[in-house]
N, C-alpha and C positions, 0 to 999 in steps of 0.2 A: 504494500500500500504506500503510495507516494504522498508526501505532504501536500497540503493545499497551498499552491503558489501562484495560480493564475489570477491576475487582476481582473475583476469583474467588468472593467471598463474597456478591455481589449476588444478588437473587432471580432475575434472568435466567440467571445461571450455574447456579443450582440447578435451574431448570426445563429446562435443556438448550437445544437449538437448534430453530429453526423449519424449515418446509418449504423456504423459499428457500435457507437455509444448507445444508440436506441436499443439495439439487440442485446448488448451487455446489460442494460437496465432491465430489459424484459425477461432475461433468462431465469432469475430467481423466482419469478412469478409462475413459471411452469411447474416447479416443484411445490410452491405454496398452493397453487390451484389443485394439484393432485392430492395434497394433504387435506385441504379443506373439503374437497369433494368426498374423499374417502370417509372423513369423519361424519359429515352431515348426511350423506346419501347411503353409504354402505354399512357403517358401524352400528347405527340404531337397529337395523334388521338383524345384524350378526349378534348383537348383545341380547336382542329379544328372542330370536328363534333358536340360536345355538347355545347361548349362555343361560337363557331363561329369565332375564330380568324383565319386570313389568314395563310396558310402554310409558305409563304415567311417571314412573321413577326416572326413566331415561330423559323424558321431556323436562322434568323438574331440574335435574342436574344441569342440563344444557342451559336452561333459563337462568338458574342461579349463577352459573359461570359468566353469563353475559352481564348480569348486574355487577359482578366483581370487575368486569372489564370497564364498566362505566366509571370506576375509580382509577384503574391503572392506565387507561388509554390517554386521558388528558394529562395525567401525571408524567408518563413517559414522553408525551409530546412536548410538554413544557421543559422537561429536563433536556431533551435533545435540542430545543431552541436555544437554551442557555449554555449548552456544552461548548467548551473552548479547548481545542487541541490542535496540534500541528497537522492533523489529518482531517480537520473539519468537524462539523457538528453531527453528521449522520452516520458516516461509515464506521466509526468505532462501535456504534450500537449494533450494526449488522454483524460484526465479528463476535461481539459479546453474546448475542442471542442464538447464533447458529447451532453450535453443538448441543446446548440444553434443549432447544426445540427438537432437534433430530432425535435425541434420546427419549424425550417424553412422548413423541409421536410413536416411536417404536414400542414403547411401553403400553400405550393405550390399545395398540393392535395385538398385544400378547398377554391377555389375562391368564393367570396360572391355571393349568389344566385341571388340577385336583382341588381347586378352590370351591368353597361353599358359595351359595347364592349371595349370602351376606358379604363375604369377603370380595366376591366379584363386583358387587355393588360399590363397595368402598374403593376398590381398584379403579373402577370407571370414574368415580367422582374425583378422586385425588389426581389421577393422571389428566383428567379433563381440565381441572383448574390450573395445573402446572403447564399443560400444553398451551392454553390460551394466554397465560402470563408471558411465556417466552415468545409466543406468537406476536404479542403486543410489542415486546422489546425489539423485534425485527420489523414488523410491518408498518408501524407508525412512522419511524424514521425513514424507512424505505419509501413510503408514499410521499413523505415530506420532501425527500430528495428530488423526486420527479418534478415537483412544483417549482423548483428553483434551477433546474437544468436549462430551461429556456423560457424567455418571456414573450416570445413571438406567438401571436394568437393561434395561427393555423399550424405552426410546428408542434404545438402542444397536442393537437389531435393525433399527429403522427407518433409522438413519443408515447402517449397513453394508449394508442393502438397496440404498440409493442408490449406494454405491460399487461393490458387487459386481454390482448390476444394470447399472451403467454399464459395467463390464467385459464383461458378457454382451452388452450392446447393441453395444459396440465389436467384439466377436467376430462378431456378426451382420453388422455393416457389412463386416468383413473377409471374410466368406463371400459377401456379395452383390456387392460392388464389383468383384472380379476378373471375375465373370461378365458384368457390365454393360460393363466395359471391352472384353472380348473381342468382345462383340456390336457394340460401337461401331466397332471397327477394321474396315478394309476386308476383305471376304471373301477376297480373293486375297493377303492378307499371308502371308508365309512363317511357319510355326509358331514357329521360333526367334526371329525378329525381333518377332513379335507378343508372345511371352512377355517378351522384354526390355522392350518398350515398356510392357507391362502393369505390370511391377514398377517402372519409372521413375515412372509415374503414381501408383502406390500410395505410393511413398516420398515424393513431393512432397505429396500430399494429406494424409497422416497427420502429416507433419512440420509443415505449416502449420497444421493444426487443433489440434495440441497446445499451441502457444504461447499463443493467446488463452484457451484453457480454463484454463491455469495462471494466467494473469494475473487472470482473473475470480475464481478460488478465492482467490488471494492477497489481492485487494482486498476480497473480501466477508467472509471468515472472520476471526474474532478469537481469538487464542490466550489461554488462561488464564495469568495472571501467577503465578509460583511464588514462594514465600519462599526465602530462602537455604538453609534447612534441607532443603527438598525437592530441591535440586539435587544430583545425584551428586557426591561430593567427589573422586573419583579416577578415573583411566583405567586399565583393566586389559586385557591381551591375553587373559586367561582369563575375562573377565566372562561370556561366553555359558555357560561351564560352571557358573558360579555360579547361573544361572537354572534349571538342572536340579535344584537342591535344592528348588525350588518344586514340590510334588507335583501340584497341578492342572495347572500348565503342562507338566510332564513327560508326564503322561498325554495331555493334549490334543495336544501336539506330536507324540508318537509316533503316535497314531491318525490325525491329520491327514496326516502324512507318508506313512504307508502308503496311505491313501486317495488322496492326490495322485499317488503313483506309479502306482496303478492307473488314474487318470483320464488321465494323460499319454500312456500307450501308445496308446489309441484316438485321442487328439487328434493324435498324430504320424502314425498309420498309417491314418487314415480314408480318405484319397484312394487309397492303395495298395489297401486292402481292397475298396472299392467298385469300383474299376477291375478288379482282378485276380480277386477271388473272386466278386463278384456279376456282373461283366461289364458294368457300367454306366459311362457317362461323366459321370454326374451327382453325383459325390461332393460338390461344393460345395453342391448343392441339399439333399442329405440332411443335411449339416452345418448348413445354415440352418434346416431343420425342427427339428432337435434343439435348437438354440440359442433359437429363437423360443418353443418350448414351455417350455423352461427359464426363459426370461425372464418369460413370463406366469405361471409358477408361483411367482415370488418372493413376491408379497403373501400367498399362502396360507401359506407357511412362517413368515412373520413373525407372522401371526395365530395359527397353531397354537402357536408358541413362547410367545406371550403367554398363551394359555389353558392350556397345559400347562407346559412349561419348555424350555430350550434343548437339554439333552442328549437327552431322548426324541424331540424333534422332529428333531434331527440324525440320530439312529439310524434313525428312520422314513424320512427322506429317502434315506439310504444304502441302506436295504433296498429301497425302491421302485426306485431307480436300478439296483441290482444284479440283482434277481430277473428283471426284464424283459430286461436286457441278456444274461443267460445264454443266452437263446434264440437269440441271434445265432450261437452256436457251431454250430447245426444247419443254418445256411443255406448255400446254394451258388449256382451260376451261375443267374441269372435270377430269384432270390427277392427281387426289389426291393420288392414290395408287403409281404411279411412283414417285411422289414427296416424299412420305413417305419413299420409298426405297432409293432414292438418298440422302436425308438429313440424313438418318440413317448411310449410308456409310461415308458420309462427316463428320458426327459428331465423327467418330472413331478417327479422328486426332485432335479434338478440345482440349482435355486435354493437349496434348503435346505442342500445340501452346500457351497455357497459362502458364504452369508450367515452362518449360525449359528456355524461355527468362528471367523470373524473377530470376531463379537460376544463369543464366549466368551473369546477371547484378551484383549480389552479388560478383561473382568471379572477375569481372572487378574492383570493388572497392579496392580489394587487390592490383591490379597493380598500382592504384593511390597511395596507401600507400607506395609502394616501390619507386615510383618516388618522392613523396613529404614528406613522413613521417607522414602525417596526416590521420585521419579517418574521411572521409567526406560523410558518408552514407546519411545524410539529403540532402546535395547538389545534390548527384547523384539521390536520390529518387525524388527531386524536378524537376530535368531535365528530368527524365524518365516520371514523371507525366505530365509535359508540353506536351511531345510528345504524350502520350496516350490520353490526353484530347483534344489536337488540332486535332488529328486524328478522335476522336469521334465527335467533333464539326463539322469538315469539312465534315465528312460522313453524319451526321444528317442534317446539314445546306444545303449541296449540294443536297442531296436526296430530301428534302422537297421543296427547292427552284426550282429545275429543274422540279419536278412534277407540281408545280404551274405554271411555265412558259409554260409547255406543255399542259396546259388546264385541269389539274385534277380538278374534281368537288368535293368539300368537302361535306360530309354528308352521304356517304356510300351507299345510295340507288340509286343514279343517275347513268345512263350508262356513261362510260368514253369515251372520243374521242380516236381514234386509236393512235394518237401521244402520248397521255399520257400513254396508255398501253405499247407501245413500249419502251418509256423512263423508265417505271417502270420495265420492264423485263431486260433491259440492266443494269440499276443501281443496281438491286437486285442480278443478277447473273453474268453478263458479266464483269463489272468493277472489282468486287471483285476477280474474277479468274485472271485477268491481274495483279492486285496488288500482289497477292500471288506468281505468277510466277516471278515477279520482285524481291520480297522479298527473294525467294529461291536463285536467282542468287547473291544477295547481301550477304546473310548469308554464302554462300560458302567460302567467304574470311575471315570469322571470325577466328582469329589465336589461341585463348586461349583454349588449350586442357587440359585434366586431368594432363598430365605430365608437361605441362607448368605451370599450376597453382601450382602444388606441388613444382616446382622449385622456384616459387615466394615466397611461404610460407617458403621454406628453406632459401632463401636469406634474408628474413625479420628476421628470427630467428638468422642468423649469424650476421646481422648488428646490431641488438638490442635484444639480448636474454632476457633481463629483461622485454621486453614488447611485443615481437613478436613471441613467441614460441607456441602460441595457434594454434591448428589445424594442426601441422606439424607431429605429430606422425602417424604411420601407421593406416589406416582405418581397422576396424575389418575384418579379413579374407583376407587382401591384403598385400602382402609382399612389403617392401619399394622399391625394384627394379622394381616391377610391377607398382608402382605409378609414376615412372619417377623421383625419388629422387636419386641423385648420392651420 
């Protein structure tokens, strides 16, 4: 890891970063995406069907761990904002959290074989809390780093396309690898033993892959050096609430949270839905189809946002995703072909719903600098992370708990009562569509356009040209007057 030596006012800082740096920044997201998908999509079913833990208990642990994150995320964000080292503010955190995260993820995938149900429950609870604590130590500074790598409006779309595309690619890997492992295992393996061995392999593979990806990002990327005036001067337990005074951030955060809640329910329940409602054993393959189509669509949404703007492109992505998915409510046993068609169409909007809000969040951080004079990427990333994790936890916990209350029988082979199947259908498709419709209405009020952002960068340059001229020159091929700069 090289010390932070580049002056933020050099022409290279103004131009942003190149393709190699974008790819280096996106590589850790591949393994983070695989780890997150394995935890949220596959582990609940494994702990319920193979280990025998109640769905309500699993949902409760996930929910409580997210409330703990509400404390740790802004804490780590502020600490990274105020960190001072010769290697910058963010990269030391990536190194510090890498190995502990790898170890705790491997542990949650490997519950002791001879453990009682009570011990297995404690194992899941403790490893979950540790996993997401170390996740925070990495992910909050990692996302904050992206917001300061370039200040050019449309280049941010490209940068976050690499990160969110990496997350999607990791999710694809997480959908494919379990299937390959099961096929590799001997055909006469007992189902419970095969499941345990499958998750042991997943835990080791993702843990070992994460470490070199973090090392490459740390060694390749260069952080911008801030002046003393840009460093937040104080630590506050209520700092996240201060962020809500920022109107663009408030609107963006609310719309994104509602949309993320709607997205998490089908992510958690897809295996249950495909198996119990459609009567198909190929849930992982349908998930793979959805993710591959979403990944292929990422470049389209980046281009659309460049030719229009981020807000209308994001709204269009949510609309495409939602309208097609609404048709899934009508499906029943054996409708696998129609399901494949509908989720393919719905997946076309997936890339835009991931990339564009992340890029918009980075723009909002510039408005905070104009108001306060400070660069608080870590705090914003912490607040954003709380929203995303709480949405994920509420989605997972609500989905699992409601299924349990409605009489869902864990184990996979038993017939389910009609009330459980109806609840599964509504939670998987109905509630997400309503959430996305509300998110579209909220996003419509988001005020920060390309022209408004360029004006913010111009005002920062005028107010403090010695530290704020980054990213205010014309973007390649775009005249200043077309960017909204007077």
